[in-house]
N, C-alpha and C positions, 0 to 999 in steps of 0.2 A: 208527272204521271204517277198513277198509283196502281198497284197490283199488276203492273207492267201490261195493262190492257187498255189504258185510257189514251185517247187520241191527243195530238198536240193541241188541238183546239180546246180540250178540256183541262189543259195543264194549269190554267189559272185557278182551278178548284183548290188544289193543295199540292204540296211536294210529295215525292214518292215516299210513303210512310209504311205501307203494308209490306211485310217480308215473309216471315215464317207462317203467317196466317193467310197467305196469298199475297201475303205480301208476295206518340208521336207522340224549351224550358231552360232557359239558361239558369245560372246559379242564383241570380237575383235581378230584379228590374233595374236597380241603380247600376249593377255591374255591366249590364248589356251595353250601356252607352260608353263604357270604359274599355271594352274588349276590342282591340284593333283588329282589322281584317286579317293581318298577317301575324298576329301574336297569339299562340295558344294560351288559353286561360290558365292551364295548369299542366305541369309535366307528369302528374300522377298517372299511374297506369291502372288504378283501381276501377272496378266497374260497379262498386257498391252504390246503390241508389241514394241520392240526396235530394230531398224535396226542394224544388225551386220556388221562387216567388216573382210575380210580375207586378206586384203592387207595393207602393211605398208604405211600410207599416206605420210610419210617423204621420202620414197624411190623414187628417180628420175629414170624413165625408158626412155631410148632412143627408139624412134620408130624404129622398125625393117625395113629392106628393104622389101618392098612389091612388088618389081618389077616382081617377078614370080607369083604373085597372081592376077588373073583377076576377080574372083568371088569365093564365098564360097557356097558350096551346103551342107546345114545343113540337118541332118536326125534326126527325133524324132519319137515318137509314139503318140497315141491319147487316151490312156486309163489310164492315171495316173494323174488325176486332184489333185491339181491345177497346176501341173507342165506342163502337156500337155494334151489337151482334144479337142474333136470336138464340134463345135458350131452347133446349129440346121441347119444352112445353109451349113454345111459341111466344113467350114473353120477351121483351127487349131488355138488354142489359148493356153494361159497358161504362167506360169512364165518362163519356158525354152524358149518358143517361143519368148516372149517379150525380154528376155535377148539376144537371138540370133540376133534379129533386132537391139538392142542397140549396139551390137558388130559390126555389119555391118555398122551402121551409123558412129561409131567411126573410123573405118578403111577406110571409104569412098569407100566401095566395094559393088558391086552388090551381092545379096544373094538370094538363094531360100531355102525354108524350106519344106521338103518332109516328108510325113508320111510313116512309114514302121512298119511292125510287129516287136516286140522286138527281136524275135529269128532270124531275118534276118539282123539286124543292122551290126554285125561284118562282115558278108560276104559281105554286100554292101560296106563297107569301103575297104575291101581287094580287091574287084573287081572293085574299082574306080566308084562305083555307087553313091558315095557321098564323101564329104571331111571331115566332122566332125559330130559326133553324140552328140547332146545335149539332152540326154534322161535319166538323173539321173543314170549314170553309177557310181557305187561305185569304188573307187580307192583301189584295193587290189593287193596283190602279184600275185594272179592267173590271174586277169584281165590284169596286166602289161605284162604278157607273150604274150598277143594277141594284145594289144593296147598301144599307148602312150597317156598321159593325160596332160591337163593343171593343174595348181594349183587348189585346190578345190574352188568351189564357194558356197557350203554349206556343212554342216556336220550333223550327226544324233546322238547327245549325248543321254545318258540315263537320265531319270528324274522320280521323284516320283509325283504321284497325290494322294490326300486324299479327303474325303468327306468334304464339307464346314462346317459341324457340328463337325468335328474332333477336339479333344483337344490335339492332338500331338504337342509338342513344336517345333519339327523339324524332319528331315529325315536323321539322322546320324545313324551309327551302334549302338551307345549307346541308342539313343532315340527310335529305332525300335527293340531293344532287346526284345525277348519274345512277339513280335507282329506278326500278320499274314500279309504277303505281297503277293498279287496276281501277277502272272507273267506268260507269255507264256512258256509252256514247251519246253525244248530242244532249247532254244534261247540264244543268247549272253547275254541277260538281266538276265536270270536265272543263267548262269555261273558266271556273275559278282556278283550277290547276294550271291551265295554259297561261293565265295572266300572272300568277304569283309563284309558280313552280316551273319556270322555263327550262331549268337544267335537268329536270327529271324526264324519264322516258314514260310516256303514257301508253298503257295497254288498254284500249277501249273495247268494250263488249256491248252487244245489243241490249242487254239488261243488267240491272244491278245484281241480280241473283248470279248471273254468270261471272260478273266481276268478283263477287264474294267467293265463288267456287275457285276461281283462279288463285286467289290468295290462299285459300284453304289447301289447295294442292301444291303450293309452293311455286307457282308460275309468276308471282309478283312479290316484291318486298313489302308492299303495303296496299291497302285499298282505301279509297276515299268515297264517302257517300253520306246519306242522310243519317244523322245521329240516332234518331228514334228507331228507324228501321234496323239499323245496325245493332242497337241495344236488344231488340227482339231476336235478331239472328244469333247474337252471342249467347243468349239465354235459351235458345232452342236446340232441338235435336239435330238439325241440319248442320250446325257449326261443329258439333261433336267436340266441344271444348278446345277447339283448335287455336282460338285467337283472342285478342284483347284490344281494348282501346289504347291508343298511343297519343298522348297530348290532346289538346283541344278543350272546348269546342272552338270552331272558327265561325265568327259572327260577321256577316256582311249582308245587309238587307238588299243590296243591289243584286246579289246572286241567290240568296236564300229566303228572301221575302221578309215581311213585317210580322209574321206570326199568323195564328189562327184565332178567329173571334166568333162570337155568336152573331148571326146575321138577322137583320130585321128589314121590314119594308122601308124603302126610301122615305125619309122625313118622319119616321115614327120616333120622334125625339124622346117622348115620355117613356116609352118602353126601353129604349136604348139606355137612358140614364138610370132607370130602375135596375136593369141588368148589370150595368157597370158598378153600381152601388153594391148590389148583392154579391158580385164576384169578389170585390174588395173585402167585404165583411166575411165571406166564407173563408178567404185566405187568412184574415186576421184572427179568426177563431180556430185555425188549425185544421179545418175540415178539408181544405184543398190538399194539404200535405198528406192527410190520411188517405185520400183517394189516389193521389199520385203514387204513394208507396204501395198501395194495394194493386195497382195495375202496371207499374213499371218496376219489376224486380231487379232489373239491371239498369243503372242510371245512365241515361244518354248524355249527361252533362258533367 
């Protein structure tokens, strides 16, 4: 769910990412496969952003044949900051938008970026109203029935936050045993805690925002949720500098998905390969890192 207004039927779209905007990267692609579901990647409490990578820098990719591609018509929405949002003058901006432009520059193709309502994006691709949707689509089994995807360009792991005056030494099952953890009810994060933190007391709330407030007000020892939404909360006015990350991230695709990719019409293999190539090249040249550091001032990973 996103923005705490999406229905359960829409949950395949993406994890709950929006927070302080109404309310989205692991440390590296090779590291993702090494992070156990129950082992925090680091005990560091810093929230300083570090640009992630999802592409093997040593892998050489041959540029695909672009002969059949004359332009790319990207589709996105405008209500999901900082990924995509409308500026006061009506133009579209955001992480997804800038990444689309970087892809077009790498491929040396003309591109357009059109705004569409979220619920019209799949139909627009099917009806050739656009070529690729860069709109924070979660890569799930259900979504793959309707769309093809590039490799992920960001992910949404789970992570703990605690108050800055907390004396907790860490956020492991042992260290949080008999402690109260705030979490959104009926979420993947609650399910993860119930499986792997059975000795903790879960304080469930209707929304992630209410769970964050419970932590801020001292009604819980920790809060567990989506790392990207938490990063924005920590950096926003609502948190009032109350809290910080504690350990993490926790990576388990069974709970938190396979990441977010660019969606194309089923069987559009040529375009998907071109986009995968461009994403890898944008990362290798450092442009992805620049965009990440621009839009993610507090590192979720």
